[in-house]
N, C-alpha and C positions, 0 to 999 in steps of 0.2 A: 503493501499498499503505500502510496505517496501521495503528498502534496504537492502539488505544481504551485498550484497559483492562492496567495491568501490577496484579499480586499480588503481592508476595514474602513469605517467613513461613524465619525464622534463616538470613537473606543479608546478608551480612556484619554490618553492624550495627541491620540494621532486622531488629525480632522479627517484628510483622507490620503492614501497612501495602499500602493499596489505593488507586492511584493513579489516576484518567479524566482521559485526555490529550488536548488541538485537535487537531483534524485540522492544522491551519498551524504557527503557531510556540508553541514553549513557554519559558517563562526560569524558569533555578530558582538560585535565588538563596541565599545563605547564607555562610555563615564559612566558613576552613578546616576541613578531619576532621570535618564536620557529618554527610556521608554524600552528597552529591553528584554526583560520581564512581563513589561507589557504588549510584547508582541508574542512573546511563548505563552500567554496567558488566552490570547485572543484564539488561540488551532487549540491548545486544550478546549477553552468552551464549546467550538466547532464539535469537541469530539462528545463531549458531556453536557452541554448548553446551560453551564455552571460555570462561578471561580471558586476557585482554592484560597484565593486571597479576600475576597470581598462577598458580604454577608447578602449585601441584596444588588440586583443586576440594575438599579436607576448609578448606582456610585458608577459603574463603567460607564456609562454616560458621560464625554466629552463635559465640562463647565462650562455650562451657559446655553446649553444644549439641549432637545427636546429627546433626542433620541436618535442610537445607534440602531450602526449593523455591519456580520462580519459574515463574510463569505467564504468559501475553500471552493476550490478544483482538485483534485480528490482524481486520482488514477491505482482505478483498481486492478489488475491483469491489467488483462486491453481495455475495460469500460473505465466512459471518462462520468465522474459523475461531481455534482454543483448541489454544496450544501451553505444556506443562507438561513441565517438569522436574526430578524430586527425587534427590538428593542425600549421601552419607552415606558411612558406615561400612561398606555393606553394598553398595555399587556406586551404581546408577546408574537408575533409570527415567522415559520418553520417554513423552507420549503427548501423540496429536493428536485434537482431540474426541473426548476422553474414555475413548481406545478407546491401549490399547500399541502401541508400534511396538516390532515385530521385533527391529530394529536402528537404534541412534543415526542413526547416517548416512545412513536414508532419512526423516530428518525433519532435516535440519540442511540452514540453510539455505533452510527453509519462509519465514522473516521475512526479507528484505531489507533490510541496512543500511552504513552507511559512517561508521565514526570517529572523529574530527579529535580528535588528543590531541597536546599542544607532546612529545608523546618521539616523537610523530613526526618529528623534527628529524634524528634518528638513522637515518630510514628515507634520508635523502638520505649523512651526512656517516658514519652508524657501519657495523660491519662488513658481510659480507655477508649471512650471515643473517637482518637484517631486513625487505633486499631480497626475501628470500626468504621472508621469511614475508607481506609484500604481496601473491605475484604467491599466493600459500597461500592466503591469506583472499578475494582475488577471485575466487579458483576454487570455493572452498565457495563463497562467497553466490552461483554458481550456479544453485545447488537439491542435491537430493540424490546425480545423478548423477558430479555432479563431485566434491562432497565425498569421496566414497567412493576416485575416483580416488588423491585426496594418500595417503587413510587404506593405504588398501591399499599405497600405494609405502614408507609406514611403514614397515611393518607386514614388508615384503621386507626395507629396509635395516634392519631391528633382527637380524632371523634376520639375517640373511647377515654380520652384522657380527660375531653369535655366534657362529659357525665360521669367521671369519675366528681369531678369539681361543680360539676353545677346539677346532681340529683335530687339534693333536700328544698332546693329552690323550688319546686314542682311538685311536691307535698307525697314524690311519693315514695316507696324502697327500694335503697339501690339492685339489692337480689333483685327487683322485676324488671328494673329496666336492662342492666349489665348485663344478660346473658347473651342477647345477640351481639352486645360488641366482642362479647368469651367466643363466641365461634367463629366469628367475622378475625381476630384479632390469631387463632390455633389456625384456624386458613390459609389465612395471607401468610406467617408466620412461620411453619413450622419448614415448607421445603426453601426459605433463607437461609435457615439453618441448615440442614442437609447440605446445601449447593456451600452453603461457605465452607462448611469444615472438608467438604471435599475439596472445594479447593487447594484449602489445604495444607490438604494432601497430597497433592500433587505437586504444589508448589517448593514443598521441605528439600525434597533434595538439590531440588537447582540453586534452593541458595546454600547450604551450605558446599557446594561443588562454588559458588559464585565469590565467595567465602573465602574460601581454599583461594585461589583465582585474585584477588582484590588483596585481599591481606599476609597473603605467602604463611599463613598457618594452615595448621593443621591441627581443627577442633571439630566438636562434633555440634553439632546447630540442629535445637528441637525447635519446633514451631504445634502449639498445640492448641487446641481450638475449646474454647473454656466459653462451655450455658450457662447461662444464671437460674436454673433449676437445672434438676437431677433428670437426667441423657444418657441412656444408653443403647436407644435403637439408632436404626438403621432403614427403616421405609418412612414415609412420609406420614399412615397412616398411626404407627407407632410410636413417632414425636407428636401426634396430633393431639391421643388421649396421656399421655405425661402433661404435655403441656395445659391440658383442658386439669388433669390435678392439678396440679402447680398454680394455677392459676386459684380453683375455690381453695389451696392451702393460705392463697395471701390475699383474702378476703379482708382481714382485718385490718391485714397491713394498708391495700391502698386506700380501706375507707379514710384511716387517718393522714396518707399521707397524700391524698385524693390523687396521685400517677399511680401508672401503670409501672406494676416494682420487679416485672420477669419478664422474658422475651430476647428477640436477637437484639433490640435496643439496646440492654442490658448485659448482653456478653463480649469476651476479651479476649483474647489471644495470648498465651502466655508467650514467650522468649526464652531463648537456655543459651549459654554458651557454656560448652561442659557442662559443668552443677551447676556453673549458675544464672536466675534470671538478671538477665541482661538490664532490665528498666532499675534492678536498683543496688546492684554488685561489680556490672563491666564498667568502663573506661568510655568517655566519650568518642576516643577513637573508633574502640570498637561499637562502639554503637553507633556512628555514624557511618560506619564501614558499616554491619546490619542491615540500616536502614539502604542502605545502595544495593545491597543485593535482597531486596523484599521487593526493587524495584526492578529487577536485570531477572528475577523470579516468577514477576508478574508477566512481564513483556512478555518472556517465551513459553505460559502459562495462558495469555491471548492467543499467539501467536500458532498453540501445539492444537486449541481447543476450537479455533475457529478459522483456519488455518490462511490467518492473512500475519502479513508483518507488522506490524503497530512502530507507528514517529514515536524516535525517542526526543525529550527532548529534556535538557539539561539548563539547567538556570542556575549557572555562577557557579558549581558545585565543584571545581575542582581550586578556591583560592585557599578552600583550610587542609588540601590532601598534599602529602609530597609527592614527592615528581614518581620515587613506583605505584605511588597507589593510583595517580591520577591515571597513568600506562595504564593500570590493573581495570579503571574507571572506563577507559576509552574500547580496550580492546574486546571486553565482553558486552558491553553496555550499547556499542554504534557497531558491532559485527553485522555483516549481509543483510541492515537497515536502512532507512534514512536520518538525521540524525542533525540537530537545530542546538548548538548552543553556545551559550552567551557566556564571555565572562570582560570581566574590566580592564585584565592584561591588554597586551600586545600579542595578538595570534598565534604567533611562537611557534611553539612544538602540534598544538590544535589544530592548526592549518596545515597539517602535514598532508598531503591527501588530499584538501578537500575538493571540495567541487566548487564553492561559494566562500565566500568572506562578504560578510556588511559590515558599516558599518551605522550608528544610530546616534543621532544627535537630535535635542528636542523635538523629539516628536517625526524625525525628516529618516527613511532609512535608506546609502546611498549604494552598490558594489561598488566595492573597494578592488 
């Protein structure tokens, strides 16, 4: 999968910009706060229809403007696709090959990409939400069907939490109104839990192999899915039943907290290096290397599962690495795929074999 062209209109600090990428490595240089990360953010946005950095879509619109758009031209083998997302105060619209998509979830994940960033460190050392985001992002990358499962679960969870907060206002017993939402949560949540566990099982070996290649160390890496309720089943029907029981047992806590306390939104991933849980005992260098390796494994999983090689987006991830680890990351992350790499440093070795080098200055991209 290759992104051949990108068009930005009022996106972040870009008023109007067109970029044509090489199918190989693309190096984007420039000082801080010029728009390098915004360029990669636009590519990620084309894939996931959301930003990793901005919680609100309106924050992506150029200051003083009402509406923005991002358009990408994609070559998927011999097939040429265009995806355009327009958004602003009056909502969002998505077009694929010039035809409006009835639902954004039907187009999410058409473009496959994996994004490396310095904030990935918190995927290993941060709170469980960071690791859940990694899992949801991987599911979204599988394509519209898997992305819809994530969207549907979030919708059911939001509605169920609303019932937990407001049931007393309607003069009814909680048990009389929560039942249908329990079942909806079970039906939406069980497939996600199983898919997450399966994904991690398939990525585990790739994380370990990548860690040896990047760190040059022979250490056992363990990655395990940790459910928020007792879960031993491997079939959807079995998981559904265990989740129903867990919801029944958690009723008193939910009534007190007015929040759903079990389900995929409360699960975690335990990462160990040797015998140590990395969140609490690994060095920052080890944590950062593991986060790189999880992204590498994510890319390999998407390629194996979908048959499409994702684009690798590396956003200023080399500044904190020594030369050996830089070489290791480039070798395993960019092998056989299109890559877009940002750096504040002169291109140097990063440009070795690069198909194209760009410079960004004040929201303008030029070819060097």
